ZAKOLKE-263184 format. One record per atom (N, C-alpha, C): residue number from 1; residue in three letters; x, y, z. Coordinates in nm, 2 decimals, always signed. Layout:
NUM / Ala / X / Y / Z
...
//
This chain:
1 / Unk / +0.08 / -0.12 / +0.00
1 / Unk / +0.00 / +0.00 / +0.00
1 / Unk / +0.09 / +0.12 / +0.00
2 / Unk / +0.05 / +0.23 / -0.07
2 / Unk / +0.12 / +0.35 / -0.08
2 / Unk / +0.11 / +0.43 / +0.05
3 / Unk / +0.23 / +0.48 / +0.09
3 / Unk / +0.23 / +0.56 / +0.22
3 / Unk / +0.13 / +0.68 / +0.21
4 / Unk / +0.07 / +0.70 / +0.32
4 / Unk / -0.03 / +0.82 / +0.33
4 / Unk / +0.03 / +0.92 / +0.42
5 / Unk / -0.02 / +1.04 / +0.41
5 / Unk / +0.02 / +1.15 / +0.50
5 / Unk / -0.05 / +1.14 / +0.63
6 / Unk / +0.02 / +1.12 / +0.74
6 / Unk / -0.04 / +1.12 / +0.87
6 / Unk / -0.03 / +1.25 / +0.94
7 / Unk / +0.04 / +1.34 / +0.89
7 / Unk / +0.06 / +1.48 / +0.93
7 / Unk / +0.05 / +1.57 / +0.81
8 / Unk / +0.00 / +1.69 / +0.81
8 / Unk / +0.00 / +1.77 / +0.70
8 / Unk / +0.14 / +1.79 / +0.63
9 / Unk / +0.24 / +1.80 / +0.72
9 / Unk / +0.38 / +1.81 / +0.67
9 / Unk / +0.43 / +1.70 / +0.58
10 / Unk / +0.37 / +1.58 / +0.60
10 / Unk / +0.41 / +1.46 / +0.52
10 / Unk / +0.38 / +1.48 / +0.38
11 / Unk / +0.28 / +1.56 / +0.34
11 / Unk / +0.24 / +1.58 / +0.20
11 / Unk / +0.35 / +1.63 / +0.12
12 / Unk / +0.43 / +1.73 / +0.17
12 / Unk / +0.54 / +1.79 / +0.09
12 / Unk / +0.65 / +1.68 / +0.07
13 / Unk / +0.68 / +1.61 / +0.17
13 / Unk / +0.79 / +1.50 / +0.15
13 / Unk / +0.74 / +1.40 / +0.05
14 / Unk / +0.61 / +1.35 / +0.07
14 / Unk / +0.56 / +1.25 / -0.02
14 / Unk / +0.55 / +1.31 / -0.17
15 / Unk / +0.52 / +1.43 / -0.18
15 / Unk / +0.51 / +1.49 / -0.31
15 / Unk / +0.65 / +1.49 / -0.38
16 / Unk / +0.76 / +1.53 / -0.31
16 / Unk / +0.89 / +1.52 / -0.37
16 / Unk / +0.93 / +1.38 / -0.40
17 / Unk / +0.91 / +1.29 / -0.31
17 / Unk / +0.94 / +1.15 / -0.34
17 / Unk / +0.88 / +1.09 / -0.46
18 / Unk / +0.75 / +1.12 / -0.47
18 / Unk / +0.67 / +1.07 / -0.59
18 / Unk / +0.70 / +1.14 / -0.72
19 / Unk / +0.73 / +1.27 / -0.71
19 / Unk / +0.76 / +1.34 / -0.83
19 / Unk / +0.90 / +1.29 / -0.88
20 / Unk / +0.99 / +1.27 / -0.79
20 / Unk / +1.12 / +1.22 / -0.83
20 / Unk / +1.12 / +1.08 / -0.89
21 / Unk / +1.02 / +1.00 / -0.85
21 / Unk / +1.00 / +0.87 / -0.90
21 / Unk / +0.91 / +0.87 / -1.03
22 / Unk / +0.87 / +0.99 / -1.07
22 / Unk / +0.79 / +1.01 / -1.19
22 / Unk / +0.66 / +0.94 / -1.18
23 / Unk / +0.60 / +0.94 / -1.06
23 / Unk / +0.48 / +0.86 / -1.02
23 / Unk / +0.36 / +0.96 / -1.02
24 / Unk / +0.30 / +0.98 / -1.14
24 / Unk / +0.19 / +1.07 / -1.15
24 / Unk / +0.06 / +1.02 / -1.07
25 / Unk / +0.04 / +0.89 / -1.08
25 / Unk / -0.07 / +0.83 / -1.01
25 / Unk / -0.05 / +0.85 / -0.86
26 / Unk / +0.07 / +0.83 / -0.81
26 / Unk / +0.10 / +0.85 / -0.66
26 / Unk / +0.08 / +1.00 / -0.62
27 / Unk / +0.12 / +1.09 / -0.71
27 / Unk / +0.11 / +1.23 / -0.68
27 / Unk / -0.04 / +1.27 / -0.67
28 / Unk / -0.12 / +1.22 / -0.77
28 / Unk / -0.26 / +1.25 / -0.77
28 / Unk / -0.33 / +1.20 / -0.64
29 / Unk / -0.28 / +1.09 / -0.58
29 / Unk / -0.34 / +1.04 / -0.46
29 / Unk / -0.32 / +1.12 / -0.34
30 / Unk / -0.23 / +1.23 / -0.35
30 / Unk / -0.21 / +1.32 / -0.24
30 / Unk / -0.32 / +1.43 / -0.24
31 / Unk / -0.41 / +1.43 / -0.34
31 / Unk / -0.51 / +1.53 / -0.35
31 / Unk / -0.65 / +1.47 / -0.33
32 / Unk / -0.74 / +1.55 / -0.27
32 / Unk / -0.88 / +1.52 / -0.27
32 / Unk / -0.94 / +1.51 / -0.41
33 / Unk / -1.05 / +1.44 / -0.42
33 / Unk / -1.11 / +1.41 / -0.55
33 / Unk / -1.14 / +1.55 / -0.62
34 / Unk / -1.18 / +1.65 / -0.55
34 / Unk / -1.22 / +1.78 / -0.61
34 / Unk / -1.12 / +1.89 / -0.59
35 / Unk / -0.99 / +1.85 / -0.56
35 / Unk / -0.89 / +1.95 / -0.53
35 / Unk / -0.87 / +2.04 / -0.65
36 / Unk / -0.81 / +2.16 / -0.62
36 / Unk / -0.78 / +2.26 / -0.72
36 / Unk / -0.63 / +2.29 / -0.71
37 / Unk / -0.56 / +2.29 / -0.82
37 / Unk / -0.42 / +2.33 / -0.82
37 / Unk / -0.40 / +2.45 / -0.91
38 / Unk / -0.33 / +2.55 / -0.87
38 / Unk / -0.31 / +2.67 / -0.95
38 / Unk / -0.19 / +2.65 / -1.03
39 / Unk / -0.20 / +2.56 / -1.13
39 / Unk / -0.09 / +2.53 / -1.23
39 / Unk / -0.15 / +2.47 / -1.35
40 / Unk / -0.10 / +2.50 / -1.47
40 / Unk / +0.01 / +2.58 / -1.50
40 / Unk / -0.01 / +2.73 / -1.46
41 / Unk / +0.10 / +2.81 / -1.46
41 / Unk / +0.08 / +2.95 / -1.42
41 / Unk / -0.03 / +3.02 / -1.50
42 / Unk / -0.11 / +3.09 / -1.42
42 / Unk / -0.22 / +3.17 / -1.49
42 / Unk / -0.35 / +3.09 / -1.51
43 / Unk / -0.35 / +2.96 / -1.47
43 / Unk / -0.47 / +2.88 / -1.49
43 / Unk / -0.48 / +2.79 / -1.37
44 / Unk / -0.59 / +2.71 / -1.37
44 / Unk / -0.62 / +2.61 / -1.26
44 / Unk / -0.64 / +2.47 / -1.32
45 / Unk / -0.60 / +2.37 / -1.24
45 / Unk / -0.63 / +2.24 / -1.28
45 / Unk / -0.72 / +2.18 / -1.17
46 / Unk / -0.84 / +2.14 / -1.21
46 / Unk / -0.94 / +2.10 / -1.11
46 / Unk / -0.97 / +1.95 / -1.12
47 / Unk / -0.96 / +1.89 / -1.00
47 / Unk / -1.00 / +1.75 / -0.98
47 / Unk / -0.87 / +1.65 / -0.99
48 / Unk / -0.88 / +1.55 / -0.91
48 / Unk / -0.77 / +1.45 / -0.90
48 / Unk / -0.73 / +1.40 / -1.03
49 / Unk / -0.82 / +1.36 / -1.12
49 / Unk / -0.79 / +1.30 / -1.25
49 / Unk / -0.71 / +1.40 / -1.34
50 / Unk / -0.76 / +1.53 / -1.34
50 / Unk / -0.69 / +1.63 / -1.42
50 / Unk / -0.55 / +1.66 / -1.36
51 / Unk / -0.54 / +1.65 / -1.23
51 / Unk / -0.41 / +1.67 / -1.17
51 / Unk / -0.31 / +1.56 / -1.21
52 / Unk / -0.37 / +1.44 / -1.21
52 / Unk / -0.29 / +1.32 / -1.25
52 / Unk / -0.24 / +1.33 / -1.39
53 / Unk / -0.33 / +1.37 / -1.48
53 / Unk / -0.30 / +1.39 / -1.62
53 / Unk / -0.19 / +1.49 / -1.64
54 / Unk / -0.21 / +1.61 / -1.57
54 / Unk / -0.11 / +1.71 / -1.58
54 / Unk / +0.03 / +1.66 / -1.54
55 / Unk / +0.04 / +1.59 / -1.43
55 / Unk / +0.17 / +1.54 / -1.38
55 / Unk / +0.22 / +1.44 / -1.48
56 / Unk / +0.14 / +1.35 / -1.53
56 / Unk / +0.18 / +1.25 / -1.62
56 / Unk / +0.24 / +1.32 / -1.75
57 / Unk / +0.19 / +1.43 / -1.79
57 / Unk / +0.25 / +1.50 / -1.91
57 / Unk / +0.38 / +1.57 / -1.87
58 / Unk / +0.38 / +1.63 / -1.75
58 / Unk / +0.50 / +1.71 / -1.71
58 / Unk / +0.62 / +1.64 / -1.66
59 / Unk / +0.59 / +1.54 / -1.58
59 / Unk / +0.71 / +1.47 / -1.50
59 / Unk / +0.82 / +1.42 / -1.59
60 / Unk / +0.79 / +1.36 / -1.71
60 / Unk / +0.90 / +1.30 / -1.79
60 / Unk / +1.00 / +1.41 / -1.83
61 / Unk / +0.96 / +1.54 / -1.83
61 / Unk / +1.04 / +1.65 / -1.88
61 / Unk / +1.10 / +1.73 / -1.77
62 / Unk / +1.07 / +1.70 / -1.64
62 / Unk / +1.11 / +1.78 / -1.53
62 / Unk / +1.24 / +1.73 / -1.46
63 / Unk / +1.32 / +1.82 / -1.41
63 / Unk / +1.44 / +1.78 / -1.34
63 / Unk / +1.39 / +1.72 / -1.20
64 / Unk / +1.49 / +1.67 / -1.13
64 / Unk / +1.46 / +1.62 / -0.99
64 / Unk / +1.42 / +1.73 / -0.90
65 / Unk / +1.32 / +1.71 / -0.82
65 / Unk / +1.28 / +1.81 / -0.72
65 / Unk / +1.37 / +1.80 / -0.60
66 / Unk / +1.40 / +1.91 / -0.54
66 / Unk / +1.48 / +1.92 / -0.42
66 / Unk / +1.39 / +1.94 / -0.30
67 / Unk / +1.40 / +1.87 / -0.19
67 / Unk / +1.32 / +1.90 / -0.07
67 / Unk / +1.34 / +2.04 / -0.02
68 / Unk / +1.24 / +2.11 / +0.02
68 / Unk / +1.24 / +2.24 / +0.07
68 / Unk / +1.19 / +2.24 / +0.22
69 / Unk / +1.27 / +2.31 / +0.31
69 / Unk / +1.22 / +2.30 / +0.45
69 / Unk / +1.09 / +2.37 / +0.46
70 / Unk / +0.99 / +2.31 / +0.53
70 / Unk / +0.86 / +2.37 / +0.55
70 / Unk / +0.86 / +2.48 / +0.65
71 / Unk / +0.77 / +2.58 / +0.63
71 / Unk / +0.74 / +2.68 / +0.72
71 / Unk / +0.65 / +2.62 / +0.83
72 / Unk / +0.63 / +2.68 / +0.94
72 / Unk / +0.54 / +2.62 / +1.04
72 / Unk / +0.40 / +2.60 / +0.98
73 / Unk / +0.34 / +2.49 / +1.01
73 / Unk / +0.20 / +2.45 / +0.96
73 / Unk / +0.10 / +2.52 / +1.05
74 / Unk / -0.01 / +2.57 / +1.00
74 / Unk / -0.12 / +2.63 / +1.07
74 / Unk / -0.23 / +2.53 / +1.06
75 / Unk / -0.29 / +2.49 / +1.18
75 / Unk / -0.39 / +2.39 / +1.18
75 / Unk / -0.51 / +2.45 / +1.25
76 / Unk / -0.63 / +2.43 / +1.19
76 / Unk / -0.75 / +2.47 / +1.26
76 / Unk / -0.85 / +2.36 / +1.23
77 / Unk / -0.88 / +2.28 / +1.33
77 / Unk / -0.97 / +2.17 / +1.32
77 / Unk / -0.92 / +2.07 / +1.22
78 / Unk / -1.00 / +2.05 / +1.11
78 / Unk / -0.96 / +1.95 / +1.01
78 / Unk / -0.89 / +2.02 / +0.89
79 / Unk / -0.85 / +2.14 / +0.90
79 / Unk / -0.78 / +2.21 / +0.79
79 / Unk / -0.64 / +2.25 / +0.83
80 / Unk / -0.55 / +2.25 / +0.74
80 / Unk / -0.42 / +2.29 / +0.76
80 / Unk / -0.36 / +2.37 / +0.65
81 / Unk / -0.28 / +2.47 / +0.68
81 / Unk / -0.21 / +2.54 / +0.58
81 / Unk / -0.06 / +2.51 / +0.59
82 / Unk / -0.01 / +2.45 / +0.48
82 / Unk / +0.13 / +2.42 / +0.47
82 / Unk / +0.20 / +2.51 / +0.37
83 / Unk / +0.33 / +2.54 / +0.39
83 / Unk / +0.40 / +2.63 / +0.29
83 / Unk / +0.55 / +2.60 / +0.30
84 / Unk / +0.61 / +2.63 / +0.19
84 / Unk / +0.76 / +2.62 / +0.18
84 / Unk / +0.81 / +2.74 / +0.11
85 / Unk / +0.93 / +2.80 / +0.15
85 / Unk / +0.99 / +2.90 / +0.06
85 / Unk / +1.07 / +2.82 / -0.04
86 / Unk / +1.05 / +2.85 / -0.17
86 / Unk / +1.13 / +2.78 / -0.28
86 / Unk / +1.28 / +2.81 / -0.26
87 / Unk / +1.36 / +2.71 / -0.28
87 / Unk / +1.50 / +2.72 / -0.27
87 / Unk / +1.56 / +2.82 / -0.37
88 / Unk / +1.49 / +2.85 / -0.48
88 / Unk / +1.55 / +2.95 / -0.57
88 / Unk / +1.51 / +3.09 / -0.53
89 / Unk / +1.44 / +3.11 / -0.42
89 / Unk / +1.40 / +3.24 / -0.37
89 / Unk / +1.29 / +3.31 / -0.46
90 / Unk / +1.22 / +3.23 / -0.54
90 / Unk / +1.12 / +3.29 / -0.63
90 / Unk / +0.99 / +3.33 / -0.58
91 / Unk / +0.96 / +3.32 / -0.45
91 / Unk / +0.83 / +3.35 / -0.39
91 / Unk / +0.80 / +3.26 / -0.28
92 / Unk / +0.69 / +3.18 / -0.30
92 / Unk / +0.65 / +3.09 / -0.19
92 / Unk / +0.56 / +2.98 / -0.26
93 / Unk / +0.54 / +2.88 / -0.18
93 / Unk / +0.44 / +2.77 / -0.22
93 / Unk / +0.35 / +2.75 / -0.10
94 / Unk / +0.22 / +2.73 / -0.12
94 / Unk / +0.13 / +2.71 / -0.01
94 / Unk / +0.02 / +2.61 / -0.05
95 / Unk / -0.02 / +2.53 / +0.04
95 / Unk / -0.13 / +2.43 / +0.02
95 / Unk / -0.22 / +2.43 / +0.14
96 / Unk / -0.35 / +2.40 / +0.11
96 / Unk / -0.45 / +2.38 / +0.22
96 / Unk / -0.48 / +2.23 / +0.21
97 / Unk / -0.47 / +2.16 / +0.33
97 / Unk / -0.49 / +2.02 / +0.34
97 / Unk / -0.61 / +2.00 / +0.43
98 / Unk / -0.68 / +1.88 / +0.41
98 / Unk / -0.79 / +1.85 / +0.50
98 / Unk / -0.77 / +1.71 / +0.56
99 / Unk / -0.80 / +1.70 / +0.69
99 / Unk / -0.79 / +1.57 / +0.75
99 / Unk / -0.91 / +1.49 / +0.70
100 / Unk / -0.88 / +1.36 / +0.66
100 / Unk / -0.98 / +1.27 / +0.61
100 / Unk / -1.04 / +1.19 / +0.73
101 / Unk / -1.15 / +1.12 / +0.70
101 / Unk / -1.22 / +1.05 / +0.81
101 / Unk / -1.13 / +0.94 / +0.88
102 / Unk / -1.03 / +0.89 / +0.80
102 / Unk / -0.94 / +0.79 / +0.86
102 / Unk / -0.82 / +0.85 / +0.93
103 / Unk / -0.81 / +0.99 / +0.94
103 / Unk / -0.71 / +1.06 / +1.01
103 / Unk / -0.59 / +1.10 / +0.92
104 / Unk / -0.58 / +1.06 / +0.80
104 / Unk / -0.48 / +1.10 / +0.71
104 / Unk / -0.51 / +1.24 / +0.65
105 / Unk / -0.42 / +1.29 / +0.57
105 / Unk / -0.44 / +1.43 / +0.52
105 / Unk / -0.42 / +1.43 / +0.37
106 / Unk / -0.50 / +1.51 / +0.30
106 / Unk / -0.49 / +1.52 / +0.15
106 / Unk / -0.50 / +1.67 / +0.12
107 / Unk / -0.44 / +1.71 / +0.01
107 / Unk / -0.44 / +1.85 / -0.04
107 / Unk / -0.58 / +1.88 / -0.10
108 / Unk / -0.63 / +2.00 / -0.07
108 / Unk / -0.75 / +2.05 / -0.12
108 / Unk / -0.72 / +2.16 / -0.22
109 / Unk / -0.63 / +2.25 / -0.18
109 / Unk / -0.59 / +2.36 / -0.27
109 / Unk / -0.44 / +2.36 / -0.27
110 / Unk / -0.38 / +2.38 / -0.39
110 / Unk / -0.24 / +2.38 / -0.40
110 / Unk / -0.20 / +2.50 / -0.49
111 / Unk / -0.12 / +2.59 / -0.43
111 / Unk / -0.06 / +2.71 / -0.50
111 / Unk / +0.09 / +2.68 / -0.51
112 / Unk / +0.14 / +2.61 / -0.61
112 / Unk / +0.28 / +2.58 / -0.61
112 / Unk / +0.37 / +2.69 / -0.64
113 / Unk / +0.32 / +2.81 / -0.69
113 / Unk / +0.41 / +2.92 / -0.71
113 / Unk / +0.34 / +3.05 / -0.68
114 / Unk / +0.40 / +3.13 / -0.59
114 / Unk / +0.35 / +3.27 / -0.58
114 / Unk / +0.47 / +3.35 / -0.62
115 / Unk / +0.44 / +3.45 / -0.70
115 / Unk / +0.55 / +3.54 / -0.74
115 / Unk / +0.50 / +3.69 / -0.71
116 / Unk / +0.59 / +3.77 / -0.69
116 / Unk / +0.56 / +3.91 / -0.66
116 / Unk / +0.51 / +3.98 / -0.79
117 / Unk / +0.40 / +4.06 / -0.78
117 / Unk / +0.36 / +4.13 / -0.89
117 / Unk / +0.46 / +4.23 / -0.94
118 / Unk / +0.47 / +4.25 / -1.06
118 / Unk / +0.57 / +4.34 / -1.12
118 / Unk / +0.52 / +4.48 / -1.13
//
């Protein structure tokens, strides 16, 4: 069975591991069925299947992901806000995760890139 996120912070580590393994199916399983990802830049990808397809198309052409140290997680009930400062200093990344009935966590909203307005 594929490892699940037992803490919101696990999602970032699992994302990097699965992306580096070029595992689009595994990446998609980190998202709720109706999740929304703000990617590609300027658009949104809606739903687990669309997110899976996006990663299936992108991963073969992407370099290896480097782990980024997380900022402190904010948790309110069954919602969590996770974020990391990108190692290239390009802005920030943020995700909203929700605790599932079995106690694991999945991403609901994913903003992989924030950049400063010019």
